[in-house]
N, C-alpha and C positions, 0 to 999 in steps of 0.2 A: 504494500500499500504506499501511497505518497506520504511525504513528511507532513503536509498540511491537509486537513480534512475538515469539512463542515457538514454536520448532520442536521438536515433541515426538516421541518414539518412534524416532528414527532411530539407527542405529549411527554414532556420531561418531568419526571418525578424524582426528587432528591429529598427524602425525609429529614436528613441531617440539617438541611437548610430551609426546610418547610417550603419547598418549591413544587408546584404542580400546575404547569401551564405549557402551552405550545411555545417553543423557543428553539433557537439554533444553539448547537453545541460545537465548539471548535476543539481541534486537536492539532498540536504541533510537536513534532519529535517525540511522540509517545506520551505527552502530558496534555492536560486540558488547558486551553488558551482562549482568550477573548476572540470570538469569531470576527469581530470588526477589524481586528488587526491582521487577519490572514488574507493576503491579497492574491496568493497563488494557489488557493486551496481547491481540492476536488470536492464538489458538492454532491452529497448523497441524500436523496429524497426518502424520508421515512414516514411520510404521511400515513396515518392510520395505525402506526405502531406506538408503543410506549418505550421510552428510553430511560434507563435507570442506572444508578451506580452498579458496578460489577458485584454480583452476588458472592457471598463468602459462605462456605460450608465448614463449620467448626469441628466436624466430627466424621472423619473419613479414614477407612482402613485401606491402604494402598498395597499391603502385603509384601512389598519389596524393601529390603532384602528378606528372602524367605520363601513364602508360598507363591511363587510366580506362576504356578499353574492356575491359580485363582485370579490373580491380577498382577499387573506391573505398574510402575509409576507412569509409563507411557499410556497404557490402556486405561488406567484409572483417570488420568487427566484428560484423555480424549472423551471419556464418559462425562467428566465434569463440564467440559466445554459444551458438549451436546446438551447438557442439562441447564446451561445458563450460568455456570459458576466460573468466575475468573480466579478464585483462590480457594484452596482447601487446606485445612489443618490436618496433617498426617499423624495418626495415632502411633504410639511407640511400641505396640505389641508385634514387632517384626522379629525375624530370626537372623542375626542376634538382636536382642532387645535394644531399643534406642535409649539406653541408659548411660551412654558415654559419648564424649566428643567424636571418637572415631566413627561410630555408627551414624551419628548425625551428619558428619562430613560425607560419608558414603551416600546417604540419602540425598543430600544437597547435590552431589555429583550426578547421581541418576536423574535428578530433577532438571539439572542444567542441560543434560544431554537429551533427555527424552520427554521432559515435562512440557505439556501444551499450555497449562495454566500455572499459576503461582503455587508452589508447594511450600507450606509453612510447617516446619518440623515441630513436633511436640515431644518433649523428653519425658522419660519415666520418672515418677516420683521416688521409687525405690529400685534397688538393684534387681534386674531381671523381673521387675514388677511382682516380686514375691512378697512385698509388704513386711520385710524383716529389717532391712538396712537402707537408710536414705541414700539416694544417688548423689553424685557430686554436682550439686545444683549450679555452683559457680562455673564449673567447666561446661555444663550444658548451655548456660546462658552465653558464654563466650563463643560456643560453637554455633549459636544462632537459633536456638529454640524460642518459640513465641509463648509457650505455656508448658505446664507440667501435668501429667496424668498417668495413672496406672490402668487406663481404660480397659474395661472388661473385668477388672478386679478392683476390690475396695480394701484399702488399708484397714485392718480390723483393730490394730493396736492404736488406741486413742492418743497415747503419749507420743508415739512416733508420728501420727498424723499432725499433731500440734506442732512438732518441730518442723515438719515439712512445710506447713503453712507459714510459720515464722521465717524460715529461710527463703521461701518463695517471695515473701514480701520484701526481704532485703534486696533481692535481685529483680524485683519488679515483674515477676512472672505469675500470671493468674493460675489457679488450680482448676482443673476440669475433672470432676469426680463422678465415677460410676458408683452410685450409692446403694449398697447391698450388704446386709448382715449375712455372712456366709453360712452361719449355722441355721438361721431361720429359713434361708432359701435352698439349703442343701438338698440336692436330688430332684428338685422341682423342674418341671418341663413346661408348665403353663401357669396362668393366673389361678390362685386358689379361690374358688367360689363355686357357683352353681354348676358351671360346665366342667370343672375338674372332677367334681363328685359324680356328675351324670356320665362322664366318659371314663371314669375310673383311672384318672391320671394324677400323678403326684403334683400338687399345687405349690406355687411360690406365693407366700403371704405378702400382701402389700406392706405389712409391718416391717418386713426386711428392708424395704426402701425407706419407709418413713423414719425408722430409727436412725439410719445413717444420715438422712437429710437433716434431722434435728441436731445430730452430732456436729455436722458441718456448719450449721447456723451458729452454734455455740462457739466453735473455733474461729469462725469468721469474725464474730463479735469480739472475742478475746484478742485476736491478732490485728483487728481492724484491717483485714485484707480480703481480696476477691476470691471467692469460691463459686465456681459455676457448676450447677447440677446438671449432669448430662442426662438426656432422654428421660425427664421426669414423667411419671406415668400414672400415679394414683392420687386420688382426691385429697387425702389427709396430708400427704407430702406437699402437695401444691398449696394447701392452706398454711402449712408451716412456712413456706417460702413467701407467701403473700404477707403474712404477719411480720416476717423478718425485714422485708423490703420497706414496709410501712414504718418500721422502727429505725430505718437508716442503716441497717446492716448490709455489708457489701456481698450480698448473695444474688445470683442470677440463675436462670434456668432455661433450658431448651426443650422444645417439643419435636418429635419426629413425625413426618407425614403418616407413617403407618399407625401410630397411636392416635392421630387425629381422625383417621378414616375408618379404622377397623376395631373390632372387639374380640373378646375370647370366644364368642359364639362361632367364629370361623374355624376353630380347632376341630370342630366335628367333622371337617373334611379329612382330617388325619394327613394333611399335606405339610411337609416339613418347611415349606416356604412361608408358613405362618408362624414358624418358631423363631423367636428372638428373645433377647434379655436386655431390659425388663420385658416381660411377656405382654401380649395384648391383654388389656384389662377389660373391666366390665363397662357397660354402657354408661353407668353413673360416673365412672372415672373418666371416660372419654368426654362426656359433657362438661365435667369439671376442668378438663384440659382446654377445651374450646373456650370456656368462660375466662380462663387464665390468660389465654392469648388475647381475648377481647379487652380485658381490663388492664393489660400491661404487666401482669405478674410474670408471665413468660415473655421474654423479649427476643428470643432467638428460635428459628426453625433450623434444625440440622438433620442430616440424613442418617447418621450412623451406618454409612455405606459399608457393608460387610460381605465381600464376595466369597463364595465357596464353589468348589467344582460340583458338577452334576453328580459325580461319584460320591462325594462327601454327603450330599443332601439326599441322595436316593437310597435311604435306609429307613428302618423303622423310626417313627417319630421320636421315641425316647432317646435313640442313639444319634440322631442328627445333630450337627452343630448349630448353635444359635446364630442368627443373623441373616439379613437380606441385603441385596443391592438397593441403592436409592438415588444415586446421582442423576439418573436420566428420567426419573419419575417425580421427583420432589416438587418441582415448580408446578407441574401439571396438576398433581393431587392438591397442593395447597391452594392454587387458584380456584379449583373446582369446589373444594370443601369449605374454604374460608371466604373467598371473595365473591364467588357467584351464589353462595348461599347467604350472603349478607352478614357474615360474622365480622369481617374486617373490610375497611375501604382499601382501595388499591395502594395508596401511600402507606397505610398501616401494615399491609401485608409485605410490601417491599422492605419496610424498615426491619422486619424480622430476619431478612437475608442480608441486610447492608449495615444500617446504623447499629442494630443490636449486637451483631458479632464484633464489629469494629470497637464498640465501647468496652465489651468484655475483654478483648485482646489488648486494648490500649494502643491500636495501630492507626496510622493516618490513612485509612481506607474507608470505603463505603460512602463516598461522596463524589460529586462532580465538580468540586471546587477548582478553579483555575490554579494551575501549578502542581496539582496532584497527578499521580499516574493515571493515564486514560484507560481505565478498566470500566467496561460498559456491558450491561445486559439489556438486550432488546426483546420485548415481549409482544406477542399477539394475544391480547387478553380475551378475545372472543372466538378464537379459533378452536373448532371441534376436532377431536380425533380419538383414536383408540391406541392404548399402549401395546406395542408389539415387541416382545422381549427378544425375538430373533434378530432384530435390527440394532440391538444395544452395541455400543462401542466397548463397553466393559467386557472382560474375558468371561465373566460369569453371568448366569441367567436366573439366579435364585431370587425371584420376586413373586409376591402374591398378587401383583397388579397387572399381570398379562391379561389383556382383554378389557382393562379398565377404560371406560368411556370418560374423557375429560373435556373441559372447556378452558382454554387458555394454556399457553406454553411459552417457553423461551425459544426465539427463532434465530438469534444471533448472539455471539459472545466475542468481545474485543478485549484483548489484554495488552496493555502498554501501547495502545493505538493500532495493534495488529489484529486483524480478524482471524480468529482461530476456529470459528464455527459459524456457518450461515445457511439459512434456508430462505434468505431474501435475495431475489434476483439482482437487485441493484448493489448488493454488498457481497463481494467475493472473498473467499478465504485466501489468505496470503500464502 
């Protein structure tokens, strides 16, 4: 693409600056610029589309290094681009674990060579994410991590978790926590409730999540530092976060599209593509999550993109791994379930993918402000379609949303002024 671009005619929505109007957006040398000063720009007509800051997914498993049969940084970022994401936070549960500067550097090297969108490494809170000994947080910070997490695992030792939070504050790194009491949840494969009893499956009590969310709220208050609750899923945990935020405690939370759209009733299909952790919850929990998105208790939507091979997932439900892919369906589902059903306005929905993640991470992203990197997501908010997992750019196909009818999707993705995905005829991929 040329060094100077002007995008014309789009409805521009930038929640961070409270902008929602038809206006021109200029790009020069990969950063946003005043279009009035661009005299040699190529003009691209985006009439009928919505132009927003680049979407950020705070919760992605890229599997590399390690399980490259399920995903690589190249295929994962290709999927991210196709889904409208310009940046992803890569979880540390790789092989070897991203608990040291060497592995972080390896991930950054893979991202530089094969990454289509920005890959923001997340470091492990504890060595090998075992919850026994704190990682070298200073070294991880120097290596370029943007946050800390033992994603998929939860530190059970409260004293150790306190020290991790205090050290993370020293280095300015937010904590992203998978909240689960491992004893209460042990052996569970689905939500504990009516359907687990009816189906004869071992349930995972919502209390396992609520206990650790309460613990994290207490530690965030003590340390006066940011703890972000990953994939919050149950009513009482949401209420704990709501109360904490009203009290000024530095706690935030994310919702996943699958917890927004689905409930534990789906498990009657015995399809392992409905198996994830935390599990699909009750309708009461789902409605509580939607209300939390509406009232601002939950400020982020993230995918928890967790690719698995068909071989791994095609086993009995009890033995299948937790997790589904989500990068290429998240925007479609969110627009259908939240915007078109009147839960959120379009600016409110966009903020969950832009302003919300940027504020948690403390990074200069999620806005169209002049001088910032020209990361852009372009939406067709009223376009209808059906999810076809056979066309995914991800290596994996483990989704419960194959055949899902949606309204609204991302149609183009631009990173640093370079088009990395486009279904718009006037906008070609570089």
